[in-house]
N, C-alpha and C positions, 0 to 999 in steps of 0.2 A: 504494500500500500504506500503510495508515494505522497499522499497529502491527507490532511484532515478531512474526513468524509463530510463534515458540516460545511466546508467551503467548496465542495465540488460544484462546478458550474452546472447550470441547467442543461439538459440534453438538447442539443441544437436541432436534431431531426424533429423531435416532438414540438419544440418551440416554433419551428418554421411552419409545420402543418397546422398548428393551432392559430398561428398568426394569420394564415390564409383564410381562416374561418372567423376572424375578427376578435380573437381572444389573445390575452397576454399570459404567458407561462413563465414563471420566475421563482427563484429561491427567495423565501422571505428573509429579510434582514433581521437577525436575532437581536440587534441593538435598537431596532425601531419599535418602541413600546406600542404605539398605536397599531402598526401593522401586525404585530404579534397578537395583540388583543383581538383584533378582527379575525385573525386566522384561527385562534382557539375557539372563538364563539361560532365561527362558520363550521368548524369540525364538529362541535357539540350539536349544532343544529342538524347536521347530516345524520347523526345517530339519534335524532329526536330528543335531544337533551333539553331540559327546561332552563329556567333562569339560573345563572351561576353566581353565587354570592362572592363578594370580593376576595375573601381568603382563598377560596377554591380557584378563582380566576388567576390570582397572583401565583399560586402554586403551579398551575398548568403552564402559565407563561414561562416561569422559571425552568420547569422541566423541559419544555419544548425548546427554549432558547439555548439552554446549556448542553443538552444531550442529543439533539436530533437535527437532522437536515429537513427543513420544512419547505415543501414545494406547493405552489398554489396557482390556480388559473383564475384570471380576472376577466370581466366583461366590461370594457370601457364604455359601451353604449347602454349599459344597464342603469337602473335607478340608483344603485349604490356601487359605483365602480371601484371603490377602495376595499370592499369586502369580497373575499374569494367566493367564486361560485363552484370551486372544486378544490379539494385538499388531498395531500398525502404527506407522510413523514417517514423517516427511516433512520437507522443507525446500525452500527456493527456490533454484534454480540456473539457469545459462544453458543453453539448448538451441540448437544451431547449426541454422540454416535455410539454404536455397539462397541463393547470392549473398554468402557470407561475412558473414552477418548472424546475430544471435542474439536470443533472446527469453526473458524470465523464464518458468520452468516450475516446476510443483509436482511435485517428485520424491517418489514414494511407494515405501517399502521396508519390509521386515520384516513382511509381511502373513502372520500365522499364526493358526490356530485349533487348539487342543489336540484331539488325536484323540478325547478323551473328550466333546467338545462339538461334534462335526461335525453338519452338516445341521440347524442350528437357526436359520439366518438371521443368524448373528452377523457373518459376513464381509460380507454385503450391507450391513448397517447401517454397518459400519466404512468400507467403500469409498465408499458414498454420502455418508457424513459427511465423508470426505476431500475429495470433489469440491465439496461445498457450502462447506467451509471455504476451499478454494482460491478459489472464485468470490467468496466474501465478502471475501477479501483482494485481489481484483482481479487474480488471476493468470490469464492467458488460456488456458493449456494445462497438462494434467497428463501426467506421463510415468512409466513404470516398466519395469524388466526383469523377466522372469518365469521361474519354475521350471516352470510348467505353462501350455501355450498354449490350453487349452480354457476358461479361466475368465473372462478380462477383457473379452472382447467384450460380455458382458452389461452391462458398466458403460460401454460406449461407446469402449473403447480399440481402436485399429487398429494392425496391424503396420506400422511406419514405416521400420524399418531392420533388415536382416538382418545377421547375423554368419556366420562360416563356420569350420569346423575344417579345417585343412590337414595332410595327411600327405604328405611328400615322400620317396620312396625314392631315396636319393642314390647308391647303388652304380651305377657306370658312367655317372653323369650328368655332362654337360659344361655349364659355364657359357657361355651365349651372349649374355648381356646386356652392358650398357655397362661400361667399365672406368674408374672415376673416378680423378682425379689425387690425391685426398686420401689419408689414411692411417687405419688402424684401430689402436686400442691397447686393451689390457685396462685396466680401471680398478677400484678397490675398489667393492664394493657400496654402501658409504656415500656415495661420490662420486656414484654413479648416483642414489641416493635424494635427495641434496641438489639435483642439477641437473635431474632428469627433469621435475618439475612445470613449471619455467619453459620447458623445451624444448617440452613438450606445449602449453603456453599459446600458443606461437608458431604452432602448427599447428592449434589447435582450430577456428578459423573456416573452415578449408578444407573440412571434411567435414560435410555435412548429417547430422543425427541425433546428432552427437557431444555429449557432456556432459563437464563438468569433474569428475574423480574427487574424492570426498570425501577429506579429509586422511589418514585412517587407511588408505585403500586403498593409498597408496604404501608405507606401512610393511608392510602385508600382502604386497604384491608382493615387497618386498625380503626377506621372510622374518622380519622382526623381530617381527611379531605373528602367531602362529598359536595355535590352541587348545593345542598340545602344547609351545609354547615358542619360543625363538629358533632359527629354521632358516636364518638368513642365510648360514651357512657352506656350505650346499649351493647357493648362488646364485653365478653369475659374470656379469660385465658387460663390455661393450666400448663404445667410443665411436668415432665417425667425425668427423674434422676435415677441412675442405676445404683447398684450396691456400693460403688466406689464414690458416689456423689456427683458424678458427671451428668450434665444435662444432655439427654439423648433424644428427647422428643418434646414438641410443643404443639398446642392446638388453640385456635381462636374460634369463638363461636358466639351466636346470639340465641336468645330464647324468644320464640314467637308465641303469641297468645293462642290459647286453646280454642276449640270449636264450640264449646258449651259454657254458658255462664254458671251452670250448676255443677259441672264435672271439672274439677281442677286438675285432673290428671291427663288432660289431652293437649298439653303444650307440645310444641315442636322445637327440637334443638337443631339449629342449622349451623353446620361446620363451615366456617369461612376459610380456614387454612389449617392443614394438618401436616406436620413434618416429623417423620420418625427416622432416626438414624439407624436404629437396631430393631430386630424383630420383637424384642421385649418392649421397647418403647411403643411400637405399633400396637401391640396387644393391650398394653395398659391404657393407652389413649382411647382405643375403640371400646374397651370394656367400660370405661367411664361413661361413654355416650349410650351404650346399649343398656346399662343398668341405672340410668339417671332417673331419680324420683320425679314424679309429676309430669313426666314426658311420655308420650305414646308414639312419637315418630322422631327419628333422627334423619336428617337430610344432609347430603353432601353433594354439591353440584359439580365438583371438579375432581372426581376420583379417576383412577385408571380404569381401563376396560376389564381388568381382572384383579379386583381387590381381594386379598386373602380373608377379609372379614366375613365373606359369605360362608367360609368354611370354619368359622369360629363361633357360630351360634347354633342353637338347637333346631331351628327351622329354616331351611334353605330358602323356602318360598317367602319368608318374611322379609327378605332382602330383594327389593325390586331394583333392577338395573336397566338404565336406558342409555346405551352408548350413542355418541354422536361424533362427527368429524370435527377436529379442532386444529391440529398442527398440520399445515400444508408446507411442502418443500418444493423448491424449484431449482434443479441442478443447472449450474452455469459452466462448470468445469468438471467434466466426467472423471478425468484422470485423478484430479486431486481429491474428489470425494471418495472414489474407490480406494485410494491409498490411505485415506484418513481413518476409515473404520476398520475394526477387527472382523475376522471371519470365524465362524464356529468350527468348521472342519477343514482339513486340507482339501484342495481341489483347484480346478481351473475352469473358467467359463468366460466366454467372450460375449459382449453385448453390442448389437448393432442398433444404435439409437437414432431415432428421427426426431427432429425439432423444427417446427415451422418457423421459429424465429432465428434458427441457425446457431445458437450458442453451443448446443450439445450434440449436434449431428456428427456421427462418425462411429467407428467400431473400436472398442477397447476390450482388453483381456485382464481379468482379475485372477491372480495366482496366489494361493495361500499354501505354504509348506507345512505348517503346523497350526493347530487350532489357535486362532487369534493373532496370527502373524502373517502379514502381507509381504511377499517377496517383491511383487511389482504389480502395478496396474499400468500396463504398457500403453504407449501412445497409440495413435491411429495405426491400424494394420490394414493390409491390402485385402485380405479375404473377408468374406461375409461372416457375421457372428453366429454363435450357437443359438442365440436368442434374438429375436427381432421385437423391439418394443419402442414405445414413445418415451419422451422425457417425462411425461406425467407418470407413467408406470415406474420409471426408474426412481423418481422421487418417492413414490408410494412404498417401494421396497427398501429404501436406503436405511431406515431404522429397524428393519425386521418386523414391521407391523403387518405387512401383507406379503404373502409368498408369491414366487413366480408361478407356482402351480395354480394358485387361486386365480391369478390374473389370466393365466392361459385358459382356464375353464370358462372365464368370462369373455374370452375372445380378445383380450387386450395384449397378450404376449404370444408370439409364435415360436415354436420349437423347431429349429433347423438341424441341430446336431443331436445324435442319439444320447439320451440320458441327461441332456442339458438342463431340463426342468428340475430333475431330482438334484443335480449338483448345485444349481443356483438356489433352490429352496433350502438345501442343507447349509450351504455356505453363508447365505445372507440372513439366516434365522438369528434371533436374539434370545438369550436365556432369560431376559427380563422383558416383559411387554413394554413397548414404548408408552411414555406418559408425558403429559405436560399439565401443570396445575396452576397456570397463570395466563390470563388473556393478555395480549399486548397489541 
């Protein structure tokens, strides 16, 4: 990377196309307070956000100005030419890959187009500009979490990690999991806010697909920053310490009112954040929620698609799981991403990748001599690959969340070499399911 990503110029190709249509496309000056305020409010409007109180507005402006590259499209002929009619922002952060490894990734967020300017090709120009900018900065993969799942495949993004909503009906439920020797204690929300990032960092490389939350995300989770003001008083936090006294787990949660004014046992515990460094910490925290007095339902909106808690209670059906697509990846440099991750078993397989935007087209071979060790991911080779696939499918397989065999059954991957599907499925598998527990 040759320059600070925040100062990377606007993509000239997209700027010229949008200029022909009467729009201005530029990077927002982080030192221009009025421009940044208009940008933040335009992005909030795009996600149907309401009025933002001044402390929240100040915090958003600080986060966006200090840590992100903010791009916006303006309509000089509109009624409010100084306020963006489209937004996107981005930064470089670590993405966890199988084998407890990570790689620089271009995080894309805040993609909005005003309702008044839909279906004019604005989003396409912004998204393709983001990808060209990332590639120009030598970032090998782009990533985003999405509000709508029907949009981003057209830009080469594949679903790499699922998240899942959990609803646990705790009435009559018995804990059958392990019983750790450590202890749980309530802690102030401020203590959780100060300690959680470091605890998360100790666990980040464990789960493929995971990303480091941006700084403001921790304040939002704690309730310090919401559109309506400080809501931290409605949060509660607990921590788990092991037998040696080390903090190995923390959870942040809220209690929602019950459904009956006469029955005081129907409250809902909603887990906002749960970090467990060890299996004992995981068990202790989940038992706390399963056995909570006056609560009939425990809710967790950002679990993994395969949480162990389902196997730690007496009634499997009491745990309702609703998976959904969350982490999307877009490969920009095939060789580097294949070299960056570990492989489960020795083997060799070549991938012939097609990419409508041209970043990832070509044929590459991944070779692993021993489990978890990559000898080489060779550059372009002359012969056709063992597997034919698109860049979307490559992104979907990168973290081990979707297998080559599954995609082949769906007609998304074509096997050309004998045994290639089995080899690719085994090599690219992950011993831990991909997960991501923070929107960005």
